[in-house]
N, C-alpha and C positions, 0 to 999 in steps of 0.2 A: 778613246780611241790611244795607242801609245807611243811614242814617241819614234820607234822602228816604223809603224806606221806614215806616222806625219814624215818622217824620211825617205820614206819608199815615194809618196805620193808627189814629192815635189822633186826630186831623181829620176821618177819616172814623167813628169811631165817633160823636166827639160830635153832628156832622151829619146821620147816620141816626137817632141816640137821639129828635130834635128831630123828625125826620119818621115815627116808626114808627106813628103814630097814626092819620097821612093814610094811609102807605103800607098797612098792613095790616090796611085795611077790607078789604080781599079776603079775607082770613079771616070775617072776618062775616057770618054770613045765607048763608052760599053753600052751594047745597045741587047736586050733580051725581046725576045721571041717565042715562037713555038712555033711547033709543029705534031705531025697525029697522036707524039708519043711523049714527046719532051718537052720542057723550057729550055731556050739555049741562048747561050749567051756567046755572043757575037759567031751567032748561026751554028755552032757546036752544041752538042747536049750536053746541058748543065746537070748533072745528077744531084737533087737537095738533099743535105745531109744536113739537117736543120735541129735547132732548139729552142722552145715557146721559152720567150724570159718576161719576167714580170719582175721589176725592181721592188717588191713589197715587203721588205724589213719591218720588224716589229718597231709600231709606231711611226709607220708612214703607210697611208693609202694609196694605191696605185692613181686612183683620181682625183684625189688632193695634187700628190706632187708630180700630177703628168703636165701641169702650167707651169712648174716651180722654176725657176731660171737661178733660183740663190740654194742651192740646197748645201745640207751640214757636210762638212770637208770626209765626215765620217762615211755617210752615203754613197757619196762622190768614191770613196775608197773602194768601199764596196762592190760598187757597180763596176768601173774600171777593173777591179781584179775578177769579179764574177764573167763580164765579157772577153778576158785575157784568157780565161778558164775552160770558155767555150771552145776558143778559138784551139784551145790548145790540145782539148780530145778529138781532134782534127774535124770540128761542125766547118762547113763552109758560111752556110746561112743559122741567122737571129731573125726567128717571129717573135715583135714584138707586141706589146700589148703596154697600154697606159703608158708609155716611155717621153719621161722627161726631155729636154732639149740635151742633157746631162750625157743620156744615152748614144745619142750619137755623135756625140763628142769623143765620148771612151772610143763608142767603135771606130770614128775614124781613126784617133792616136794609135789602136790597138791594131789596126790596117787588115787588108786581105781579106774579109768578112762579109757577105752581103747581107741584106736583111727583107725581110717582108714586114709589111706593116697592116695589122689587124685598124680598122674601122670600125670602131666600138659600136654598134645600132643597139638603144636597149628596144631589147627581143622580147618583152614582155607587152609593147606596146598596142591598146587596142584596135586603132587603125593605121596600118601603115602611109596609109594615102590622107591620113589626117594633113591639111595644107600647112598650119604651124607644126608638126611632127615632121616633115618635108623640111620649112626652113630651117630649124634646128640641128636638122642631120648633118643638113650641108653649112651652116656655118663651120659645125664641128669638123666638117669636112676639110674647109679650108684653114684651119687652124692649125689641124695636124699638118697639110701640105707646108701651110709657111715655118709649121717649125722644124721641121723638115731641113727646107731647103736657105733657111738662115743659118744651118749648121753648113751645108754644102752648097754656098751663094756664086763658089766660082766653076763647080764643075757639078754635073747631074748625078746626082746623090749612086753609092752603090744600092737601090732599089731595084729589088728582084719585081713585085709587086704589091697591089693594095688587095688587103681583103675588104671585102664592103658587105661584113654583116658576121655574124658567127654564130651559129644555132639557134634564129628565128625559134621563138616557142612555137608549136605547132596550133594550141588554142588562140592565138594571135595571128599566123598563119590564116587558119578557117576562118575567125572575126572577118578579117579583112577581105579575104575571097568573097563570101557573103556578103558584104557591105555595098562592093563595087564590081557586080556583076560584068555590068555595060566595059569595065577594065581588061579588056583583053591583049593588049597588043604597046607594045612602046616603040619610039621612033629618036633617035636623036641625032648627034653629032658623029659618035663613034660606035653607039650600041644601037643594035636594032632584034627586036624579037618579032616571035611569027605573032602570028592574030589568035591562036589557043592559049597564052600565058595566061597566067591568072593576075592578079591586083597585085599579089604580094611579087609577085615576080616582076612586073612592073614597074614595082617600087623599085628595085635591086639594080633592075635595069637604068632607072633612073637615076640614081643614086652615084652607081659607077660610069655612067655618062659624062655626070658633073663631077668627078674626081679626074678622068681626065681632062674634059673641056676645062676647067678652071688651070689643072698642072699645064696643060698647054700656052692657054692665053695668059697665065702669071712668068711661069719658066721655062717656057719654050719645051717642053720636055714632057712624054705622054709614055708613062706604064703601064706594065698590063694588071690587069683586075680579075678576082675570081671570088668565090663566098664561098665560106667554111659548111658546110650543111655534115649533117648526121644521121645517123641509120633510122633515129626515130621518124625523121621528116622527110625521108629520101622519097615515098609515095606522091607529097601532095606538093613537093616545089623543085623544080631543076631549073639550073641557070645555063645549058649551053650556048648562048648568047654572048657569054665572059669567055674571057682569053683562055683558059683552064679550068677545069674541075678539080674545085678542092671536098674533100671528103674528112670529116675526124671518125677515126676508126679506132677502135678495142675491143681488142677478144674478147674481153668479157660481156660485151655485148652483141654480139650475134648470135650465139645461140640462145639467148635471152629473147630477144627482139625478132631471129630473124632463125630458128632453129631447122627449118627444112634447106636453107644454102646446102649448095652439095659445096665437096669436100676440095680443098686445092689440089691442082693437078699435078702439083711437085710435093711439096711436102704434106698433103691430105690432113693440113689444117682448116675448121669451118673458115675461119679467120682468113688465110689466103683465100680460099673459096668466095668468101664476101668480096675480097678486091676483085679477084675476076671477074665478078659480077658486075663490079660497080664499073670498072674500066670496060666492061662489055657492052655498058648503055651508050656512050657515045668513044664508042675506036677510033675517033677520028680526032680526039682530043687527047692532051694528054691531062694525066690523075693523080694530082699532090696529096700525100694522106699527111693533113697540114697537123695532124694532132693522134699519135697514140703512147699509152702509159697505160701503168700501176701502179697503184695504191700502197701502200704499204701500212697502212691506220690498222691500229691494234685491234682495235673492238667492233671487229667485223666478221661474217661467216669466211671461215676458211675452203677453197674451193680446191686449189692447187693446179696442177698441169692437166691439160694441155692447155685450156681457155683462163686458169688464172681467174680472179677475183675482183667484184667492184668494193678494193678495200681486204683487208685479212690476207694479204700476201709476204712472206717475208722477207727481207731484201734478199735472198739466196733466189726466191723465185719470181723478184722482180728482176733482177736480170737476168735469170734464164730467160723470164718472158719477154725484155724488152730484145735482147737477141734473137729470139725466136720469132718477134714479130717486123726486124728487121729484114732476118733471111725470107719469111712472107714474104714482104712487098717485096723484094728485092728478088726472087726468084719466081714470080709470077708468071705463067705460061705468057699473059698478056703485060705488055711493058707499064713500070710509074714512072712518075717523075721526080722519086725520093719520097721521105717523109723527114719532119716534124718530132720531134720530143719532146711530147709532153710528162713533167717540164723541168728546166733545171732546177728551182729554187723553190722549197717546201713553201705553199702558200698559207701562214695562219693568221693574212690578215681577212679570210672571206670572209667573215661576221663585221665588218667596221674596227673603230682602232682599240677601243680596249681588248678584245678577244685577240689581238694581233701580238698583246703581249704573253703570247701562249697557245701552244700547241693541245688541239681538244683530241684528244683519244679517238673520242665518236666521230668526230668529221674526217670522211670519208676523203672530201674535198683537198684537206691539210697536209697531205702525204701523201702527195704522187712526185716529188723532186728525184732529182740523182742526185741533189746534194741537199743535205741536213744543217738546219739550224741549229748553233747552240750555244745557251745562257749560260755565261759564268760572270755571276753575280750583277745581272742586268749590263754583262756587254757580249754581243753577237759575233762568233764568229763562223765558219761553215765547215764542214767536212763533207768530203765525197762519202756516198754512199759505193757500194762495189759496183752497182750497173753503170756510173760517170766511168772509172776504170774500165770496166768491159766493154763498151762502144767504145769507148778508147782505142783500147786495142783493134776492136775490131775496125773504127773507120781509117787509123794512122796506117794501116796496111795495106787499106786500097787507094 
């Protein structure tokens, strides 16, 4: 870290602490609810303009720093700057993964941002109904909730919702359901399914109900809950018993997995058609697109517009594609609750610590960022891709 960064941190902390009362009024007397189409903030539709954020800088693994309360000054500087940059691009929401306590502290200091909290559930567990696994998951839920409220201890946090799991694997869903045909419903304090549910759906319902119950019993607050599904498992798992429907949607995935999808009624893309099909499944529930994005990994087949590819996109195509995705979502004939862009920062960390120090040109998952990392003699800085600025221009105009 250079001297300028250190001075910036010190001055920034002094400035934002003097603004905390003003900036953090967003956490006071705010309640999120839903109607048939939207997430509501104090009964007014709140269209999500979100960005997925994982503080995975080289040398740091998200699942290791998540519990840390003593992060290095340079990493804290990076997190604070990232969150400020996300706000500057016109986003109103951050979707957190593996967030250490400092992420919430930085969000609080930056102010005027809300967040969606991912509850990470081991997606390839062979049996989600295993008693020990459920207890471990509940312990993690408590840990995440406690971490949030350790920062927002006097006011309710600017928290929109918890996502109870993300893209559970198809094989694990099927194996759980096959092992427990006798489990066909769940009835809890806040969540109730019908009697045609699967064992995996009952598991999600139980974890969602536990989240609401623990948060209320411990902190006298109840947040919204959802589950982030995706196109590969949309026919074997469904969660209309949660507060809203969440789907991770990628334009390149639709023609691959659902080639017969009708084209969108407005833009004519298959991606918009898929959005409209998803919403039509549950017309009385809001649909939030919890991920959409495009990878610019160099070593992948080049597809190009209109659906682009899983990797192999140029930075210009990433920009064009993401703007098209946002437009497809916003102009859908059936209304949506918004979108979270996947993701802010390139994910070098995907394969353990040693891999985190370099970006693999063959690993498509490491190149989804609208911001890239620059290595200068072992010091890491960021550089905005064109997509960051293009989305900023779009979101700032609305």
